[in-house]
KOLBA-225319 format. One record per residue: residue in three letters; z, x, y of N, C-alpha, C in turn. Coordinates in steps of 0.05 Angstrom, whole numbers, padded with zeros to 5 digits, always signed. Example, Ala and Ser with C-alpha at 12.3 -4.5 7.8 and 13.67 -1.06 7.14 Angstrom:
<atoms>
ala+00156+00264-00114+00156+00246-00090+00156+00264-00066 ser+00142+00257-00045+00143+00273-00021+00157+00258+00001 
</atoms>
This chain:
<atoms>
met-01323+02711-02520-01334+02687-02527-01330+02681-02496 gly-01355+02669-02497-01361+02660-02466-01336+02638-02460 ile-01338+02627-02435-01329+02604-02425-01348+02579-02444 arg-01365+02579-02436-01387+02567-02441-01390+02559-02474 lys-01383+02573-02488-01394+02563-02508-01363+02553-02518 lys-01341+02565-02513-01316+02555-02519-01312+02521-02507 ser-01317+02522-02496-01312+02494-02487-01345+02478-02493 arg-01355+02482-02500-01372+02467-02510-01365+02464-02553 asn-01357+02486-02554-01345+02477-02590-01328+02470-02584 ile-01311+02472-02559-01282+02450-02561-01292+02412-02559 gly-01305+02420-02532-01322+02381-02533-01336+02371-02560 glu-01349+02384-02573-01354+02384-02598-01332+02379-02621 met-01312+02392-02628-01292+02382-02636-01285+02352-02630 ala-01275+02356-02602-01255+02331-02597-01285+02304-02600 glu-01306+02309-02590-01324+02282-02600-01324+02275-02622 gly-01324+02299-02647-01317+02284-02671-01297+02277-02682 lys-01265+02289-02670-01253+02271-02674-01251+02243-02670 ala-01272+02242-02640-01256+02209-02631-01288+02194-02644 lys-01307+02204-02663-01321+02184-02672-01306+02182-02711 glu-01287+02197-02709-01277+02201-02739-01251+02186-02732 thr-01233+02185-02711-01217+02158-02710-01231+02124-02705 thr-01246+02135-02691-01261+02108-02674-01283+02096-02712 gly-01295+02112-02726-01298+02103-02754-01276+02091-02771 lys-01250+02105-02761-01219+02095-02789-01227+02066-02781 ala-01216+02065-02746-01210+02035-02740-01227+02019-02742 leu-01251+02018-02749-01272+01998-02747-01278+01989-02775 gly-01265+02015-02784-01274+02013-02823-01311+02030-02828 asn-01315+02028-02810-01345+02046-02803-01340+02080-02834 glu-01349+02077-02850-01344+02102-02854-01367+02119-02847 ser-01396+02109-02846-01405+02132-02835-01404+02138-02821 leu-01399+02132-02801-01385+02142-02760-01367+02157-02772 glu-01341+02144-02790-01324+02174-02796-01330+02193-02813 lys-01358+02199-02826-01363+02216-02843-01375+02240-02817 lys-01397+02223-02807-01404+02238-02780-01387+02254-02765 gly-01368+02232-02746-01341+02253-02738-01332+02281-02750 lys-01331+02268-02774-01317+02295-02794-01317+02311-02795 met-01359+02312-02803-01376+02336-02797-01373+02352-02768 glu-01383+02333-02750-01392+02347-02724-01361+02360-02715 lys-01331+02347-02721-01316+02365-02716-01303+02397-02725 ala-01319+02388-02761-01316+02407-02771-01348+02433-02768 lys-01358+02422-02757-01384+02442-02740-01369+02458-02708 gly-01359+02447-02699-01345+02457-02678-01320+02478-02693 lys-01304+02472-02705-01291+02493-02723-01312+02514-02728 val-01321+02509-02739-01349+02535-02757-01348+02553-02734 lys-01370+02538-02713-01380+02550-02691-01356+02572-02679 gln-01335+02554-02682-01304+02566-02661-01303+02601-02666 ala-01313+02591-02696-01296+02618-02716-01309+02630-02709 val-01331+02641-02711-01361+02650-02715-01358+02670-02680 glu-01354+02646-02665-01351+02659-02642-01332+02687-02632 lys-01301+02669-02649-01288+02681-02647-01284+02720-02670 gly-01295+02717-02691-01314+02733-02709-01328+02760-02689 lys-01341+02749-02674-01363+02759-02656-01343+02780-02634 asp-01318+02765-02634-01318+02779-02596-01293+02797-02616 thr-01283+02796-02655-01265+02813-02667-01289+02837-02665 leu-01307+02839-02656-01334+02854-02671-01333+02875-02633 arg-01340+02855-02615-01345+02873-02597-01327+02894-02593 his-01293+02884-02597-01276+02893-02582-01258+02930-02602 
</atoms>
C-alpha cells in the first residue's frame, strides 16, 4: 500500500474519531454519527488496501 493512501486512510479515521468525540461531548447525535461513519469508511479503505497488497505479493 502506498504511503499516501495509508496516511490518508489513517487521517480519515482520526478525523472521524474527533468528530465522534466532539459529538458525544456536545450531545450532537448528528455529528457523532457522521464521525462514526467517517471512521468506518477509513477502516474499510484500509482493509481494501491491505487486501490489494496481499494479492500483489
